[in-house]
C-alpha positions in Angstrom: 12.0 -24.1 -3.5 11.1 -20.5 -3.9 10.3 -18.4 -0.9 9.0 -14.8 -1.2 9.7 -12.5 1.8 7.4 -9.5 2.0 7.1 -6.7 4.5 6.7 -2.9 4.5 9.8 -0.8 3.7 12.1 -0.4 6.7 11.2 -3.8 8.2 14.7 -5.2 7.9 14.2 -7.6 5.0 17.8 -7.1 3.9 19.2 -7.9 7.3 17.0 -11.1 7.4 18.4 -12.1 4.0 22.0 -11.6 5.2 21.4 -13.9 8.1 19.9 -16.5 5.8 22.9 -16.2 3.5 25.2 -16.9 6.5 23.3 -20.0 7.4 22.5 -21.4 3.9 25.1 -19.9 1.5 23.8 -22.1 -1.4 20.4 -20.3 -1.3 20.2 -17.7 -4.1 19.0 -14.4 -2.6 17.4 -12.1 -5.1 16.0 -8.6 -4.4 13.1 -8.1 -6.8 13.5 -4.4 -6.7 17.2 -4.7 -7.7 16.3 -6.8 -10.7 13.6 -4.2 -11.7 16.1 -1.4 -11.1 18.6 -3.0 -13.5 15.9 -3.2 -16.2 14.7 0.4 -15.4 18.3 1.8 -15.7 18.6 0.4 -19.2 15.1 1.5 -20.3 14.5 4.8 -18.4 17.8 5.9 -16.9 16.5 5.5 -13.4 19.3 5.6 -10.8 17.5 4.6 -7.5 14.8 2.0 -6.7 12.7 4.6 -4.9 12.5 6.6 -8.1 10.8 3.8 -10.0 7.4 4.2 -8.5 7.4 7.9 -9.1 8.9 8.3 -12.5 7.9 5.2 -14.6 4.5 5.2 -16.2 2.3 2.4 -14.7 2.1 0.4 -18.0 5.9 0.3 -18.3 6.2 -0.5 -14.6 4.0 -3.6 -15.2 6.1 -4.7 -18.1 9.3 -4.4 -15.9 7.6 -6.4 -13.1 6.9 -9.2 -15.6 10.4 -9.2 -17.1 11.9 -9.4 -13.6 9.6 -12.3 -12.6 10.6 -14.3 -15.7 14.3 -13.8 -14.9 13.9 -14.8 -11.2 11.7 -17.8 -12.1 14.5 -19.1 -14.4 17.0 -19.3 -11.5 17.7 -22.9 -10.5 17.7 -24.3 -7.0 16.5 -22.7 -3.8 15.7 -19.0 -4.1 14.8 -16.4 -1.5 13.1 -13.4 -3.0 12.9 -10.0 -1.3 10.0 -8.0 -2.5 6.8 -6.2 -1.5 3.3 -7.5 -1.4 2.0 -3.9 -2.0 3.7 -0.7 -3.2 2.4 2.8 -2.4 1.9 4.6 -5.7 -0.1 7.7 -6.3 -1.7 7.7 -2.9 -2.9 4.1 -3.2 -1.6 0.6 -3.1 -0.4 -1.3 -6.1 0.1 -5.1 -6.0 3.7 -6.1 -5.8 2.8 -9.6 -6.8 -0.1 -9.3 -9.2 -1.5 -12.5 -10.7 0.3 -12.1 -14.0 3.6 -11.7 -12.1 3.2 -14.3 -9.3 2.0 -16.9 -11.8 5.3 -16.6 -13.6 7.3 -16.5 -10.4 5.6 -19.6 -9.0 6.7 -19.3 -5.3 6.1 -22.2 -2.9 5.8 -19.9 0.1 5.0 -16.3 0.7 6.3 -15.2 4.1 4.8 -12.0 5.4 6.6 -10.3 8.3 4.8 -7.7 10.4 5.9 -5.3 13.2 4.6 -2.6 15.4 4.4 0.5 13.2 6.5 2.5 15.7 9.3 0.0 15.3 9.3 0.5 11.6 9.5 4.3 12.0 12.5 3.9 14.2 14.2 1.6 11.7 13.5 4.1 8.9 15.1 6.9 10.8 18.3 4.9 11.0 18.4 4.4 7.2 19.2 7.8 5.7 20.3 6.3 2.4 16.7 5.5 1.3 14.3 8.1 0.0 11.1 7.2 1.7 7.8 9.2 2.0 7.0 10.5 5.5 4.4 8.2 7.1 2.6 8.0 10.4 2.1 4.9 12.4 -1.4 4.7 11.1 -0.1 4.9 7.5 2.3 2.0 8.2 -0.4 -0.1 9.8 -2.7 0.5 6.8 0.2 -0.6 4.5 0.7 -3.8 6.6 -3.0 -4.6 6.3 -2.8 -4.1 2.5 0.2 -6.4 2.5 -1.9 -9.2 4.1 -4.7 -8.9 1.6 -2.3 -8.8 -1.3 -0.2 -11.7 0.0 -3.2 -13.9 0.3 -4.4 -12.9 -3.2 -0.9 -13.7 -4.6 -0.9 -17.1 -2.8 -4.3 -17.9 -4.4 -3.1 -17.0 -7.9 0.1 -19.0 -7.5 -1.3 -21.9 -5.3 1.3 -21.2 -2.7 1.1 -21.0 1.1 1.2 -17.9 3.2 3.1 -17.8 6.5 2.7 -14.8 8.7 5.5 -14.0 11.2 4.3 -11.3 13.5 6.6 -9.4 15.9 3.8 -7.1 17.1 4.1 -6.5 20.8 7.3 -8.4 21.0 10.2 -6.2 22.0 13.7 -7.3 21.0 15.9 -8.4 23.9 19.0 -7.7 21.7 19.7 -5.9 18.4 18.5 -7.8 15.3 16.8 -10.4 17.4 13.7 -10.3 15.1 15.8 -10.6 12.0 17.6 -13.6 13.4 14.2 -15.3 14.3 12.8 -14.6 10.9 16.0 -16.0 9.2 15.8 -19.1 11.3 12.2 -19.6 10.2 13.2 -19.2 6.6 16.1 -21.6 7.0 13.8 -24.2 8.5 11.4 -23.9 5.5 14.3 -24.6 3.1 15.7 -27.5 5.2 12.3 -29.1 5.5 11.7 -28.9 1.8 15.1 -30.5 1.1 14.3 -33.3 3.6 11.0 -34.0 1.9 12.8 -34.2 -1.5 15.3 -36.8 -0.3 
């Protein structure tokens, strides 16, 4: 089974993935951006993921997306893929899972995780290692809306299901509670698929 996890930057996808890894160590966890970065390093000398969308010409970016999709699709067993449904490029939104990519990737599920934009801003402030553009809560909300549209379009192209996990208006009662809930949801998807196979 292949599950694609999508959310805006700063939403805690890496933390969610780490919780999944603890509970299901046999699931392969792949960060789409990391695969693209490795390809970009070799071809363009890019050093950081956040540079890719600014320094690589769009046609080359598309080729790198496809190459990464082919690699990830070739991985056997259960795979959890961390990526973006949409990427802010040049003042607009570019599909993170365009038809030509998602049809190669062939996910079973696209899981979209959403938060209150103010929560995303707070998380981003705590992550100084990333080079992100300054955004307002309205910008983040627009990006989350774009993610929804792109996630459903990708599901249509790949004949997969979309699951939306929304933490809007749900304050955490303890640190990382949302990440734990999202990880449990993902674990349940994999376990259910395994049960159906046996």
